[in-house]
N, CA and C of each residue as an Amber inpcrd file, in Angstrom:
protein
   603
  14.3730000 -42.1410000 100.1910000  14.0150000 -43.4200000 100.7740000
  12.4950000 -43.5880000 100.8900000  11.7750000 -42.4940000 101.1330000
  10.3330000 -42.5840000 101.3380000   9.6190000 -43.1880000 100.1380000
   9.9400000 -42.6920000  98.9490000   9.2460000 -43.1750000  97.7510000
   9.6060000 -44.6240000  97.4760000  10.8860000 -44.9420000  97.5810000
  11.3270000 -46.3190000  97.3720000  10.6590000 -47.2470000  98.3860000
  10.6060000 -46.8130000  99.6390000  10.0080000 -47.6370000 100.6840000
   8.5140000 -47.8360000 100.4950000   7.8170000 -46.7950000 100.0530000
   6.3730000 -46.9340000  99.8450000   6.0550000 -47.8430000  98.6650000
   6.8480000 -47.7430000  97.5980000   6.6390000 -48.6590000  96.4700000
   6.8530000 -50.0930000  96.9470000   7.8870000 -50.3000000  97.7440000
   8.1830000 -51.6360000  98.2790000   7.0180000 -52.1530000  99.1150000
   6.4200000 -51.2800000  99.9060000   5.3380000 -51.6700000 100.8060000
   4.0270000 -51.9170000 100.0550000   3.7530000 -51.1110000  99.0180000
   2.4570000 -51.1480000  98.3430000   2.4900000 -51.8960000  97.0110000
   3.6360000 -52.3400000  96.5720000   3.8060000 -52.8720000  95.2140000
   2.9020000 -54.0720000  94.9150000   2.5480000 -54.2020000  93.6200000
   2.7280000 -53.2150000  92.5270000   1.7960000 -52.0280000  92.7370000
   2.2940000 -50.8370000  92.4290000   1.5420000 -49.6460000  92.7950000
   1.6850000 -48.5570000  91.7450000   0.6130000 -47.7940000  91.5510000
   0.6400000 -46.6380000  90.6590000   1.2870000 -45.4490000  91.3630000
   1.8820000 -44.5680000  90.5770000   2.4540000 -43.3520000  91.1350000
   1.4220000 -42.5170000  91.8640000   0.1920000 -42.5170000  91.3620000
  -0.8770000 -41.7470000  92.0030000  -1.1120000 -42.2150000  93.4300000
  -1.0770000 -43.5370000  93.6430000  -1.3140000 -44.0740000  94.9820000
  -0.1430000 -43.7810000  95.9110000   1.0760000 -43.7710000  95.3630000
   2.2450000 -43.3900000  96.1640000   2.0970000 -41.9440000  96.6200000
   1.7110000 -41.0860000  95.6960000   1.5260000 -39.6650000  96.0170000
   0.4470000 -39.4770000  97.0860000  -0.6550000 -40.1770000  96.9300000
  -1.7590000 -40.0520000  97.8860000  -1.3370000 -40.5120000  99.2760000
  -0.5910000 -41.6050000  99.3450000  -0.1490000 -42.1160000 100.6440000
   0.8390000 -41.1600000 101.3080000   1.7550000 -40.6000000 100.5180000
   2.7190000 -39.6430000 101.0650000   2.0130000 -38.4220000 101.6380000
   1.0410000 -37.9030000 100.9030000   0.3240000 -36.7160000 101.3670000
  -0.5260000 -37.0250000 102.5940000  -1.0880000 -38.2180000 102.6650000
  -1.9030000 -38.5770000 103.8290000  -1.0570000 -38.6690000 105.0870000
   0.2410000 -38.9120000 104.9200000   1.1560000 -38.9660000 106.0640000
   1.8120000 -37.6150000 106.3390000   1.5260000 -36.6340000 105.4930000
   2.1450000 -35.3250000 105.6760000   3.6180000 -35.3180000 105.3460000
   4.0630000 -36.2450000 104.4960000   5.4880000 -36.3680000 104.2030000
   6.0550000 -35.1550000 103.4910000   5.1910000 -34.3450000 102.8740000
   5.6910000 -33.1280000 102.2360000   6.2160000 -32.1450000 103.2760000
   5.8060000 -32.3100000 104.5420000   6.2650000 -31.4140000 105.6080000
   7.4750000 -31.9640000 106.3510000   7.4940000 -33.2690000 106.6370000
   8.5560000 -33.7910000 107.4970000   9.6060000 -34.6160000 106.7640000
   9.3550000 -35.0180000 105.5280000  10.3390000 -35.8240000 104.7990000
  10.9020000 -35.0990000 103.5890000  10.5540000 -33.8240000 103.4310000
  11.0510000 -33.0180000 102.3160000  10.7380000 -33.6680000 100.9700000
   9.5490000 -34.2510000 100.8620000   9.0840000 -34.8490000  99.6080000
   7.9720000 -33.9660000  99.0690000   8.2370000 -33.2810000  97.9860000
   7.2460000 -32.3810000  97.4110000   6.3290000 -33.1420000  96.4570000
   5.0250000 -32.9010000  96.5300000   4.0750000 -33.6410000  95.6840000
   4.4190000 -33.6010000  94.2020000   4.8730000 -32.4460000  93.7240000
   5.1660000 -32.3230000  92.3040000   6.3910000 -33.0820000  91.8440000
   7.2130000 -33.5470000  92.7960000   8.4540000 -34.2350000  92.4310000
   8.3230000 -35.7500000  92.4630000   7.1730000 -36.2660000  92.8720000
   7.0340000 -37.7060000  93.0770000   7.1510000 -38.4850000  91.7730000
   6.4770000 -38.0290000  90.7250000   6.5340000 -38.7590000  89.4520000
   7.9320000 -38.6930000  88.8490000   8.5870000 -37.5500000  89.0040000
   9.9750000 -37.4350000  88.5330000  10.8670000 -38.4060000  89.2990000
  10.6600000 -38.5030000  90.6130000  11.4640000 -39.4100000  91.4280000
  11.2310000 -40.8640000  91.0210000  10.0010000 -41.2190000  90.7160000
   9.7100000 -42.5860000  90.2720000  10.4400000 -42.9080000  88.9730000
  10.4370000 -41.9530000  88.0440000  11.1460000 -42.1730000  86.7760000
  12.6510000 -42.2840000  87.0040000  13.1760000 -41.4530000  87.8900000
  14.6150000 -41.4680000  88.1710000  15.0270000 -42.7810000  88.8410000
  14.2260000 -43.2370000  89.7920000  14.5200000 -44.5090000  90.4470000
  14.4550000 -45.6630000  89.4510000  13.5660000 -45.5420000  88.4800000
  13.4720000 -46.5640000  87.4310000  14.7110000 -46.5390000  86.5500000
  15.1610000 -45.3460000  86.1720000  16.3700000 -45.2110000  85.3600000
  17.5980000 -45.7630000  86.0800000  17.6140000 -45.6330000  87.4010000
  18.7490000 -46.1130000  88.1920000  18.6680000 -47.6070000  88.4780000
  17.5980000 -48.2390000  88.0300000  17.4550000 -49.6770000  88.2160000
  16.9410000 -50.0900000  89.5800000  16.4280000 -49.1310000  90.3620000
  15.9070000 -49.4420000  91.6900000  14.4290000 -49.8230000  91.6460000
  13.7280000 -49.3440000  90.6170000  12.3430000 -49.7190000  90.3600000
  12.2310000 -50.2460000  88.9400000  11.1420000 -50.9310000  88.6680000
  10.8470000 -51.3090000  87.2870000   9.3720000 -51.0870000  87.0230000
   9.0780000 -50.7670000  85.7770000   7.6940000 -50.5790000  85.3610000
   7.0760000 -51.9440000  85.0860000   5.9630000 -52.2010000  85.7410000
   5.2870000 -53.4820000  85.5800000   4.2870000 -53.4200000  84.4370000
   3.5290000 -52.3210000  84.3860000   2.5130000 -52.1660000  83.3430000
   2.1160000 -50.7050000  83.2440000   1.5850000 -50.3540000  82.0860000
   1.0280000 -49.0190000  81.8750000  -0.3760000 -49.1890000  81.3210000
  -1.3260000 -48.5350000  81.9580000  -2.7160000 -48.6750000  81.5240000
  -3.3450000 -47.3030000  81.3740000  -4.3350000 -47.2220000  80.5270000
  -5.0330000 -45.9630000  80.2960000  -6.5220000 -46.2390000  80.1820000
  -7.2970000 -45.4590000  80.9200000  -8.7490000 -45.6080000  80.9040000
  -9.3540000 -44.3730000  80.2610000  -9.9760000 -44.5580000  79.1010000
 -10.6000000 -43.4490000  78.3930000  -9.5990000 -42.3530000  78.0690000
  -9.9970000 -41.1250000  78.3320000  -9.1380000 -39.9810000  78.0250000
  -8.2380000 -39.6020000  79.1940000  -8.2750000 -40.3850000  80.2530000
  -7.4550000 -40.0740000  81.4250000  -5.9870000 -40.3570000  81.1300000
  -5.0660000 -39.6720000  81.8300000  -3.6350000 -39.9110000  81.6010000
  -3.2650000 -41.3620000  81.8870000  -2.2640000 -41.8560000  81.1700000
  -1.7950000 -43.2210000  81.3790000  -1.2140000 -43.3610000  82.7830000
  -1.4270000 -44.5220000  83.3820000  -0.9290000 -44.7820000  84.7320000
   0.0230000 -45.9630000  84.6910000   1.2220000 -45.7400000  85.2280000
   2.2500000 -46.7710000  85.2350000   2.3190000 -47.4260000  86.6090000
   2.4380000 -48.7410000  86.6120000   2.5660000 -49.5000000  87.8540000
   4.0310000 -49.8410000  88.0790000   4.4940000 -49.6590000  89.3240000
   5.9080000 -49.8850000  89.6550000   6.0530000 -50.9610000  90.7260000
   7.2460000 -51.5800000  90.7160000   7.6430000 -52.4550000  91.8050000
   9.1540000 -52.3500000  91.9910000   9.6330000 -52.7890000  93.1440000
  11.0480000 -52.6630000  93.4880000  11.8440000 -53.8080000  92.8690000
  13.0260000 -53.4970000  92.3730000  13.9390000 -54.5020000  91.8340000
  14.8180000 -55.0460000  92.9630000  15.5390000 -56.1490000  92.7380000
  16.4830000 -56.6220000  93.7600000  17.5110000 -55.5520000  94.1400000
  17.9670000 -54.7840000  93.1650000  18.8910000 -53.6860000  93.4600000
  18.2160000 -52.6480000  94.3450000  16.9550000 -52.3520000  94.0510000
  16.2080000 -51.4010000  94.8630000  15.9920000 -51.9070000  96.2770000
  15.7770000 -53.2080000  96.4120000  15.6120000 -53.8100000  97.7380000
  16.8820000 -53.6320000  98.5620000  18.0350000 -53.8860000  97.9470000
  19.3120000 -53.7150000  98.6540000  19.5280000 -52.2580000  99.0510000
  19.1980000 -51.3430000  98.1430000  19.3760000 -49.9180000  98.4210000
  18.4610000 -49.4750000  99.5640000  17.2310000 -49.9440000  99.5510000
  16.3030000 -49.5840000 100.6230000  16.8000000 -50.0920000 101.9660000
  17.2510000 -51.3360000 102.0110000  17.7440000 -51.9030000 103.2690000
  18.9350000 -51.1050000 103.7890000  19.8180000 -50.6970000 102.8950000
  20.9940000 -49.9150000 103.2920000  20.5910000 -48.5520000 103.8450000
  19.6960000 -47.8600000 103.1330000  19.2410000 -46.5420000 103.5810000
  18.4860000 -46.6450000 104.9050000  17.6320000 -47.6450000 105.0050000
  16.8140000 -47.8140000 106.2040000  17.6770000 -47.9910000 107.4450000
  18.6340000 -48.8980000 107.3760000  19.4520000 -49.1690000 108.5540000
  20.4320000 -48.0350000 108.8490000  20.8470000 -47.3330000 107.8070000
  21.6960000 -46.1700000 108.0480000  20.9780000 -45.1020000 108.8490000
  19.6810000 -44.9300000 108.5850000  18.8970000 -43.9220000 109.3030000
  18.4640000 -44.4050000 110.6860000  18.3050000 -45.7040000 110.8420000
  17.9160000 -46.2420000 112.1450000  19.0690000 -46.1960000 113.1420000
  20.2790000 -46.4850000 112.6870000  21.4010000 -46.6780000 113.6070000
  22.3210000 -45.4710000 113.7230000  22.0880000 -44.4390000 112.9590000
  22.9180000 -43.2380000 113.0290000  22.0440000 -42.0360000 113.3660000
  22.6620000 -41.0530000 113.9980000  21.9420000 -39.8330000 114.3390000
  22.1380000 -38.8220000 113.2240000  21.0490000 -38.3410000 112.6690000
  21.0960000 -37.3530000 111.5920000  20.3500000 -36.1080000 112.0410000
  21.0470000 -34.9840000 112.0660000  20.4120000 -33.7310000 112.4480000
  19.6860000 -33.1400000 111.2360000  18.3850000 -32.9920000 111.3040000
  17.6490000 -32.4290000 110.1610000  17.8840000 -30.9320000 110.0510000
  17.7630000 -30.3670000 108.8600000  17.8610000 -28.9060000 108.7150000
  16.8010000 -28.2250000 109.5750000  17.1910000 -27.1470000 110.2210000
  16.2690000 -26.4400000 111.1070000  16.3450000 -24.9490000 110.8250000
  15.4570000 -24.4190000 109.9820000  15.4920000 -22.9900000 109.6510000
  15.3820000 -22.0980000 110.8820000  14.6070000 -22.5350000 111.8810000
  14.4680000 -21.6990000 113.0750000  15.7800000 -21.6060000 113.8390000
  16.5480000 -22.6930000 113.8810000  17.8500000 -22.6440000 114.5500000
  18.7600000 -21.6280000 113.8670000  18.6850000 -21.5730000 112.5350000
  19.4770000 -20.5780000 111.8030000  19.0440000 -19.1700000 112.1910000
  17.7320000 -18.9520000 112.2870000  17.2280000 -17.6320000 112.6730000
  17.5890000 -17.3050000 114.1170000  17.5060000 -18.3010000 114.9940000
  17.7870000 -18.0620000 116.4120000  19.2520000 -17.7130000 116.6410000
  20.1350000 -18.1810000 115.7620000  21.5560000 -17.8460000 115.9110000
  21.7990000 -16.3510000 115.7380000  20.8280000 -15.6350000 115.1710000
  20.9210000 -14.1810000 115.0160000  19.9870000 -13.4730000 115.9960000
  19.7410000 -14.1030000 117.1270000  18.8880000 -13.5050000 118.1500000
  19.2830000 -12.0750000 118.5030000  20.5850000 -11.7290000 118.6010000
  20.9450000 -10.3480000 118.9460000  20.4100000  -9.2990000 117.9780000
  19.9950000  -9.7020000 116.7810000  19.4300000  -8.7400000 115.8270000
  17.9630000  -8.4390000 116.1230000  17.3750000  -9.1660000 117.0520000
  15.9570000  -8.9880000 117.3850000  15.8160000  -8.1580000 118.6570000
  14.9540000  -7.1450000 118.6550000  14.6650000  -6.4110000 119.8910000
  14.0540000  -7.3640000 120.9190000  14.3600000  -7.1840000 122.1970000
  13.8610000  -8.1080000 123.2200000  12.3500000  -8.3160000 123.1940000
  11.5840000  -7.2370000 123.0800000  10.1260000  -7.3830000 123.0980000
   9.6370000  -8.2250000 121.9230000  10.2220000  -7.9970000 120.7480000
   9.8030000  -8.7700000 119.5740000  10.2440000 -10.2200000 119.6900000
  11.4700000 -10.4420000 120.1860000  11.9700000 -11.8070000 120.3250000
  11.0820000 -12.6140000 121.2650000  10.7260000 -12.0180000 122.4050000
   9.8650000 -12.7200000 123.3590000   8.4900000 -12.9890000 122.7540000
   7.9450000 -11.9940000 122.0490000   6.6310000 -12.1670000 121.4260000
   6.6730000 -13.2510000 120.3510000   7.7580000 -13.2870000 119.5740000
   7.8860000 -14.3000000 118.5220000   7.9820000 -15.6980000 119.1210000
   8.6980000 -15.8290000 120.2370000   8.8030000 -17.1280000 120.8970000
   7.4500000 -17.5760000 121.4400000   6.7020000 -16.6500000 122.0010000
   5.3590000 -16.9880000 122.4970000   4.4450000 -17.3880000 121.3340000
   4.5800000 -16.6890000 120.2230000   3.7810000 -17.0240000 119.0390000
   4.1550000 -18.4040000 118.5120000   5.4560000 -18.7040000 118.5050000
   5.9010000 -20.0190000 118.0460000   5.3300000 -21.1110000 118.9490000
   5.3320000 -20.8490000 120.2480000   4.7620000 -21.8170000 121.1860000
   3.2840000 -22.0530000 120.8910000   2.5580000 -20.9940000 120.5740000
   1.1320000 -21.1360000 120.2590000   0.9160000 -21.9320000 118.9770000
   1.7580000 -21.6840000 117.9680000   1.6470000 -22.4350000 116.7170000
   1.9360000 -23.9150000 116.9460000   2.9720000 -24.1880000 117.7270000
   3.3090000 -25.5740000 118.0420000   2.1890000 -26.2300000 118.8440000
   1.6130000 -25.4700000 119.7570000   0.5320000 -26.0030000 120.5860000
  -0.6790000 -26.3920000 119.7290000  -0.9680000 -25.5840000 118.7190000
  -2.0720000 -25.9090000 117.8110000  -1.7800000 -27.2030000 117.0600000
  -0.5250000 -27.3760000 116.6520000  -0.1470000 -28.6050000 115.9720000
  -0.2690000 -29.8160000 116.8720000   0.1290000 -29.6630000 118.1340000
   0.0170000 -30.7630000 119.0900000  -1.4460000 -31.1310000 119.3100000
  -2.2960000 -30.1330000 119.4180000  -3.7250000 -30.4000000 119.6120000
  -4.2930000 -31.1870000 118.4380000  -3.8570000 -30.8220000 117.2140000
  -4.3300000 -31.5550000 116.0350000  -3.8410000 -32.9960000 116.0670000
  -2.5630000 -33.1830000 116.4450000  -2.0160000 -34.5410000 116.4940000
  -2.7050000 -35.3670000 117.5670000  -2.9450000 -34.7660000 118.7290000
  -3.6260000 -35.4940000 119.8010000  -5.0530000 -35.8650000 119.3910000
  -5.7080000 -34.9640000 118.6760000  -7.0550000 -35.2630000 118.1830000
  -7.0180000 -36.4260000 117.1970000  -6.0210000 -36.4140000 116.3060000
  -5.8810000 -37.5050000 115.3350000  -5.6130000 -38.8260000 116.0400000
  -4.7760000 -38.7820000 117.0850000  -4.4340000 -40.0050000 117.8100000
  -5.6330000 -40.5960000 118.5420000  -6.5240000 -39.7370000 119.0090000
  -7.6790000 -40.2210000 119.7710000  -8.8790000 -40.5650000 118.8900000
  -8.7620000 -40.2810000 117.6020000  -9.8820000 -40.5460000 116.6930000
  -9.7910000 -41.9490000 116.1170000 -10.8980000 -42.4470000 115.6530000
 -10.8970000 -43.7550000 115.0270000 -10.2150000 -43.7520000 113.6730000
 -10.1170000 -42.5530000 113.0550000  -9.5160000 -42.4540000 111.7260000
  -8.1120000 -43.0130000 111.7040000  -7.3060000 -42.6790000 112.6950000
  -5.9230000 -43.1300000 112.7220000  -5.8480000 -44.6480000 112.8190000
  -6.5790000 -45.2160000 113.7430000  -6.5200000 -46.6660000 113.9530000
  -7.1060000 -47.4500000 112.7850000  -8.0950000 -46.8590000 112.1130000
  -8.7850000 -47.5860000 111.0480000  -8.0810000 -47.5070000 109.7010000
  -7.2900000 -46.4620000 109.4920000  -6.7140000 -46.2500000 108.1620000
  -5.1950000 -46.3600000 108.1010000  -4.5080000 -46.3440000 109.2510000
  -3.0480000 -46.3390000 109.2420000  -2.4900000 -47.4580000 110.1150000
  -1.3140000 -47.9920000 109.7510000  -0.6700000 -48.9820000 110.6180000
  -0.2470000 -48.3410000 111.9360000  -0.0350000 -49.1710000 112.9540000
   0.2060000 -48.6520000 114.2980000   1.4600000 -47.7870000 114.3790000
   2.4690000 -48.0650000 113.5390000   3.7000000 -47.2810000 113.6580000
   3.4960000 -45.8310000 113.2180000   2.4890000 -45.5610000 112.3900000
   2.1780000 -44.1700000 112.0390000   1.6570000 -43.4430000 113.2750000
   0.8770000 -44.1230000 114.0880000   0.4120000 -43.5480000 115.3570000
   1.6030000 -43.2220000 116.2510000   2.5740000 -44.1170000 116.2880000
   3.7610000 -43.8710000 117.1160000   4.5630000 -42.6820000 116.5960000
   4.5910000 -42.4940000 115.2790000   5.2680000 -41.3240000 114.7110000
   4.5950000 -40.0360000 115.1700000   3.2700000 -40.0340000 115.1840000
   2.5390000 -38.8580000 115.6660000   2.8850000 -38.5770000 117.1270000
   3.0360000 -39.6320000 117.9210000   3.4140000 -39.4560000 119.3240000
   4.8060000 -38.8300000 119.4330000   5.7190000 -39.2420000 118.5630000
   7.0650000 -38.6630000 118.5440000   7.0080000 -37.1820000 118.2210000
   6.2670000 -36.8140000 117.1760000   6.1740000 -35.4010000 116.7750000
   5.5220000 -34.5650000 117.8670000   4.5070000 -35.1170000 118.5080000
   3.8460000 -34.3780000 119.5850000   4.8030000 -34.1570000 120.7490000
   5.5840000 -35.1830000 121.0890000   6.5390000 -35.0570000 122.1930000
   7.6040000 -34.0160000 121.8740000   8.1010000 -34.0130000 120.6430000
   9.1020000 -33.0170000 120.2460000   8.5190000 -31.6090000 120.3210000
   7.3050000 -31.4600000 119.8350000   6.6770000 -30.1400000 119.8460000
   6.4310000 -29.6610000 121.2710000   6.0020000 -30.5630000 122.1370000
   5.7560000 -30.1850000 123.5310000   7.0450000 -29.7520000 124.2150000
   8.1490000 -30.4320000 123.9000000   9.4410000 -30.0320000 124.4620000
   9.8340000 -28.6440000 123.9680000   9.5960000 -28.3670000 122.6810000
   9.9430000 -27.0520000 122.1420000   9.0260000 -25.9630000 122.6930000
   7.7730000 -26.2900000 122.9450000   6.8630000 -25.3170000 123.5630000
   7.4160000 -24.8750000 124.9170000   7.8440000 -25.8500000 125.7230000
   8.4060000 -25.5250000 127.0400000   9.6480000 -24.6590000 126.9030000
  10.4910000 -24.9940000 125.9300000  11.7180000 -24.2140000 125.7060000
  11.3800000 -22.7900000 125.2820000  10.4500000 -22.6240000 124.3390000
  10.0640000 -21.2850000 123.8730000   9.5720000 -20.4260000 125.0340000
   8.7310000 -21.0020000 125.8650000   8.1800000 -20.2370000 126.9820000
   9.2500000 -19.9060000 128.0120000  10.1820000 -20.8280000 128.2200000
  11.2580000 -20.5890000 129.1860000  12.1800000 -19.4630000 128.7280000
  12.5710000 -19.4850000 127.4470000  13.4540000 -18.4400000 126.9220000
  12.7260000 -17.1040000 126.8600000  11.4450000 -17.1210000 126.4960000
  10.6640000 -15.8770000 126.4700000  10.6130000 -15.2510000 127.8590000
  10.4350000 -16.0820000 128.8800000  10.3970000 -15.5690000 130.2540000
  11.7300000 -14.9390000 130.6450000  12.8360000 -15.5580000 130.2410000
  14.1520000 -15.0020000 130.5640000  14.3510000 -13.6450000 129.8940000
  13.9460000 -13.5710000 128.6290000  14.0880000 -12.2970000 127.9150000
  13.2130000 -11.2320000 128.5540000  11.9880000 -11.5930000 128.8830000
  11.0650000 -10.6340000 129.5000000  11.5300000 -10.1800000 130.8780000
  12.3140000 -11.0370000 131.5540000  12.8180000 -10.6640000 132.8770000
  14.0220000  -9.7360000 132.7930000  14.5290000  -9.5290000 131.5640000
  15.6300000  -8.5960000 131.3810000  16.9760000  -9.2260000 131.1240000
  17.0410000 -10.5590000 130.9910000  18.3190000 -11.2050000 130.6840000
  18.8010000 -10.7240000 129.3200000  20.0280000 -10.2290000 129.2620000
  20.5600000  -9.6800000 128.0140000  21.1840000 -10.7640000 127.1470000
  20.9590000 -10.6730000 125.8630000  21.6000000 -11.5890000 124.9150000
  22.4100000 -10.8110000 123.8890000  22.6830000  -9.5530000 124.1600000
  23.4390000  -8.7240000 123.2280000  24.9150000  -9.0920000 123.2610000
  25.6340000  -8.9310000 122.1490000  27.0360000  -9.3450000 122.0750000
  27.9170000  -8.7150000 123.1390000  27.6300000  -7.4650000 123.5410000
  28.4790000  -6.8000000 124.5260000  28.0010000  -7.0390000 125.9460000
  27.0020000  -7.8920000 126.0940000  26.5370000  -8.2560000 127.4290000
  26.1380000  -9.7140000 127.3730000  27.1340000 -10.5890000 127.4820000
  26.9230000 -12.0110000 127.2660000  26.0560000 -12.6080000 128.3500000
  25.6790000 -13.8710000 128.1180000  24.7610000 -14.5240000 129.0490000
  25.3480000 -14.6060000 130.4510000  26.6780000 -14.6270000 130.5690000
  27.2910000 -14.6840000 131.8780000  27.8280000 -13.3160000 132.2590000
  27.3010000 -12.7430000 133.3170000  27.8020000 -11.4630000 133.8000000
  29.1240000 -11.6460000 134.5170000  29.7340000 -10.5780000 134.9460000
  31.0310000 -10.6620000 135.6000000  30.9660000 -11.4190000 136.9180000
  29.8150000 -11.4040000 137.5470000  29.6910000 -12.1040000 138.8240000
  29.2900000 -13.5620000 138.6430000  29.2550000 -14.0140000 137.3810000
  28.9240000 -15.4090000 137.1040000  27.4520000 -15.6510000 136.9050000
  26.6270000 -14.6370000 137.1180000  25.1910000 -14.7970000 136.9280000
  24.7590000 -14.2300000 135.6020000  23.5020000 -14.4260000 135.2710000
  22.9820000 -13.8990000 134.0210000  22.8250000 -12.3950000 134.1280000
  23.3540000 -11.6810000 133.1630000  23.2580000 -10.2280000 133.1730000
  21.9050000  -9.8030000 132.6380000  21.2740000  -8.8740000 133.3170000
  19.9370000  -8.4350000 132.9270000  19.9660000  -7.0090000 132.4180000
  19.1270000  -6.7690000 131.4450000  18.9710000  -5.4170000 130.9370000
  18.1820000  -4.5970000 131.9460000  18.4310000  -3.3020000 132.0280000
  17.6300000  -2.4710000 132.9250000  16.1800000  -2.4760000 132.4730000
  15.2780000  -2.4830000 133.4330000  13.8630000  -2.4680000 133.0830000
  13.4880000  -1.1090000 132.5300000  12.3570000  -1.0510000 131.8190000
  11.9030000   0.2110000 131.2500000  11.6500000   1.2330000 132.3570000
  11.1760000   0.7430000 133.5180000  10.8900000   1.6580000 134.6180000
  12.1690000   2.2970000 135.1420000  13.2300000   1.4860000 135.2950000
  14.4790000   2.0360000 135.8080000  15.0910000   3.0070000 134.8280000
  14.9000000   2.7670000 133.5180000  15.4280000   3.6860000 132.5130000
  14.7260000   5.0330000 132.6180000  13.4060000   4.9940000 132.8770000
  12.6610000   6.2420000 132.9740000  13.0590000   7.0330000 134.2130000
  13.4280000   6.3030000 135.2840000  13.8450000   6.9860000 136.5020000
  15.2230000   7.6080000 136.3260000
């Protein structure tokens, strides 16, 4: 949908400009659009009748550049995809969730350290987003809804930072997550692993 939508927004437009706009939005990270696949996607959308080639031009020895625009069929497809994503909840793939499902394979000290490290990485990303939001660059070069997207990503990251730190604290306090010692102890409370000091005693 991203490529089709950008052609619709920028048309008539060269593939190079579509690629540049996608990368400026970081779409290779959050929309699973790889830079090397953009020209292939444009050709495929054209073959499917969703785009059409308006013109092809070549300047000197530089590669030929094709200009695209959306067809009526492409307009209908974009509207369908857009509203499907707006009105339905779609869970994105989350590699970390897959890794976290195997938490019992991680030693407690490493698991807590990894969660703290993840929080720090997320915090760095939030700082970058907040800096971008407060700079003139965002307001001068991007439409306002891109700013709102950055606010969404920052809010999600901040929520995950809090979660990482909370779970790390529980692990560090001795709460067991091993299969033979589930989160609920026999007395209904969280079962804790013996501390290193008690083991030594």
